[in-house]
C-alpha positions in Angstrom: 63.3 7.4 -10.9 62.8 6.3 -14.4 59.4 5.6 -15.9 60.1 2.6 -17.9 57.5 -0.2 -18.2 59.7 -2.9 -16.6 60.1 -0.8 -13.4 56.4 -0.1 -13.3 55.5 -3.8 -13.7 58.0 -4.8 -11.0 56.6 -2.3 -8.5 53.0 -3.4 -9.3 54.0 -7.0 -8.8 55.6 -6.2 -5.4 52.5 -4.2 -4.3 50.2 -7.0 -5.3 52.3 -9.5 -3.4 52.1 -7.4 -0.2 48.3 -6.9 -0.7 47.7 -10.6 -1.2 48.1 -11.2 2.5 45.3 -8.8 3.3 42.9 -9.9 0.4 40.3 -11.4 2.7 40.3 -8.4 5.0 40.0 -6.0 2.0 37.2 -8.1 0.5 35.3 -8.0 3.8 35.8 -4.2 4.1 34.5 -3.8 0.5 31.4 -5.9 1.2 30.7 -4.0 4.5 31.1 -0.7 2.6 28.6 -1.7 -0.1 26.1 -3.0 2.5 26.5 0.3 4.5 25.9 2.4 1.4 22.8 0.4 0.5 21.4 0.8 4.1 22.1 4.5 4.0 20.4 4.9 0.6 17.3 2.9 1.8 17.1 5.0 4.9 17.3 8.3 3.0 14.7 7.1 0.5 12.4 5.9 3.2 12.2 9.4 4.7 11.6 11.1 1.4 8.1 12.6 1.0 6.5 14.2 -2.1 6.2 17.9 -2.3 2.9 19.6 -2.0 2.6 20.4 -5.7 2.9 16.7 -6.6 0.2 15.8 -4.1 -2.2 18.5 -5.3 -1.6 17.4 -9.0 -2.5 13.8 -8.1 -5.6 14.9 -6.2 -6.7 16.9 -9.2 -6.4 13.9 -11.5 -8.3 11.6 -9.1 -12.0 11.7 -10.0 -15.0 11.1 -7.9 -16.6 7.7 -8.7 -20.0 8.0 -10.3 -22.7 5.3 -10.3 -25.1 5.2 -13.2 -28.6 5.9 -11.9 -30.1 3.1 -14.0 -27.8 0.6 -12.5 -28.6 1.9 -9.0 -32.3 1.5 -9.6 -31.8 -2.0 -11.0 -29.8 -3.0 -7.9 -32.5 -1.6 -5.6 -35.3 -3.4 -7.5 -33.4 -6.7 -7.2 -32.8 -6.1 -3.5 -36.5 -5.3 -2.9 -37.7 -8.4 -4.9 -35.5 -11.1 -3.5 -35.1 -12.1 0.1 -31.8 -13.8 -0.7 -30.4 -10.6 -2.2 -31.6 -8.7 0.8 -29.7 -11.0 3.2 -26.6 -10.8 0.9 -26.6 -7.0 1.0 -27.2 -7.0 4.8 -24.3 -9.4 5.3 -22.0 -7.4 3.1 -22.9 -4.2 5.0 -22.2 -5.8 8.4 -18.9 -7.3 7.4 -17.6 -6.0 4.0 -14.3 -7.9 4.2 -15.8 -11.4 4.5 -16.0 -13.5 1.4 
């Protein structure tokens, strides 16, 4: 078999002519393959969990929230002085997710 460009072009042309009949089937197989790969990747990433060192590092960086004592005293004074503020605080305590 000689390896000249004309023979290679002719054999590629014959191969493409034969594959043209199955182009729709090959396209569908290609799409299903991509879809299956994406589903497989999503499932593998869904089950992935961080290691213990990453969790402990994040916990170390998370600080405890602090309230300024002056602000706390001011809020308590407002609550004690106003009936409307007292009812507002009581409603917020009984149902914190209501607007």
